[in-house]
C-alpha positions in Angstrom: -58.9 84.6 -12.2 -56.5 81.6 -11.9 -54.2 83.3 -14.3 -54.2 86.5 -12.3 -53.5 84.6 -9.1 -50.7 82.6 -10.8 -49.1 85.8 -12.1 -49.3 87.4 -8.6 -47.7 84.2 -7.2 -44.9 84.3 -9.7 -44.2 88.0 -9.1 -44.2 87.3 -5.3 -41.9 84.3 -5.7 -39.4 86.4 -7.8 -39.6 89.2 -5.3 -39.2 86.8 -2.4 -36.4 84.6 -3.7 -34.9 86.7 -6.4 -34.0 86.3 -10.1 -31.0 84.6 -11.5 -30.5 82.3 -8.6 -30.6 78.6 -8.8 -33.6 76.8 -7.4 -31.4 75.5 -4.6 -30.4 79.1 -3.7 -34.0 80.2 -3.9 -35.0 77.4 -1.5 -32.3 78.3 0.9 -33.4 81.9 0.9 -37.0 81.0 1.3 -36.2 78.6 4.2 -34.3 81.3 6.1 -37.2 83.7 5.8 -39.7 81.0 6.6 -37.9 80.0 9.7 -38.0 83.7 10.8 -41.8 83.6 10.5 -42.3 85.1 7.1 -45.8 83.7 6.1 -45.3 84.1 2.4 -41.9 82.4 2.6 -43.5 79.6 4.5 -46.1 79.2 1.7 -43.4 79.4 -1.0 -41.2 76.8 0.8 -44.2 74.5 1.2 -44.8 74.8 -2.6 -41.1 74.1 -3.3 -41.2 70.9 -1.2 -44.4 69.8 -2.7 -43.0 70.2 -6.2 -39.4 69.2 -5.6 -38.2 72.6 -6.8 -34.8 73.4 -5.3 -35.2 70.7 -2.6 -36.0 67.0 -2.6 -39.7 66.5 -3.0 -41.1 65.9 0.5 -44.9 66.0 1.0 -44.6 65.9 4.8 -42.2 68.9 4.8 -44.6 70.7 2.4 -47.5 70.1 4.8 -45.4 71.4 7.7 -44.7 74.7 5.9 -48.3 75.0 4.5 -49.6 74.5 8.1 -47.3 77.2 9.5 -48.5 79.7 6.9 -52.1 78.5 7.3 -52.1 79.0 11.1 -51.1 82.6 10.4 -54.1 83.1 8.1 -52.5 82.8 4.7 -55.4 81.8 2.4 -53.4 80.2 -0.4 -51.6 78.0 2.1 -54.9 77.1 3.7 -56.2 76.0 0.3 -53.1 74.0 -0.4 -53.1 72.4 3.1 -56.7 71.4 2.5 -55.7 69.9 -0.8 -52.9 67.9 0.8 -55.4 66.5 3.3 -57.9 65.8 0.5 -55.3 63.9 -1.6 -53.5 62.3 1.4 -50.1 63.7 0.5 -47.8 64.0 3.5 -50.7 63.4 5.8 -53.3 60.7 6.2 -56.3 61.4 3.9 -58.8 63.3 6.0 -61.8 64.9 4.3 -63.0 66.7 7.4 -59.6 68.3 7.9 -59.5 69.2 4.2 -62.9 70.9 4.5 -61.8 72.8 7.6 -58.9 74.4 5.8 -60.8 74.9 2.5 -63.5 76.8 4.4 -60.9 79.0 6.1 -59.4 79.8 2.7 -62.9 80.3 1.1 -63.9 82.7 3.9 -61.0 84.9 2.9 -62.1 84.9 -0.7 -59.9 82.2 -2.2 -61.7 81.3 -5.4 -60.0 77.9 -5.7 -61.3 76.9 -2.2 -64.7 78.3 -3.0 -64.9 76.3 -6.2 -63.6 73.2 -4.4 -66.3 73.4 -1.8 -69.0 74.1 -4.4 -67.9 71.0 -6.3 -67.7 68.9 -3.2 -71.3 69.9 -2.3 -72.5 68.8 -5.7 -71.2 65.3 -5.3 -73.9 62.9 -4.2 -72.3 60.5 -1.7 -75.2 58.1 -1.7 -74.5 57.0 -5.3 
């Protein structure tokens, strides 16, 4: 399932930002679309900032764009935003906020979020 989602994301990224362009050109194109409210572009731009692809790596900027897409209901962005809160990247580590976003993504069928929540429930915090 992860491979299928990854393939879909790659196809979407290519369709969104184009082939044959430098990473910097792709980031500029994604930013223009993201600023215009394109949810998928907001997610892609957040991913680019998180990974430093075409832009300088900046976790706070990644969180900003993941949040914009998340607030519009984009499940993949909700999962990634939850992960950023869980890891404390670009935001203060906050397990409750992480769970909130993971649940939103899981409710939309995001398998990664569902697995994350399942694993989190299996951890015994009293040990």
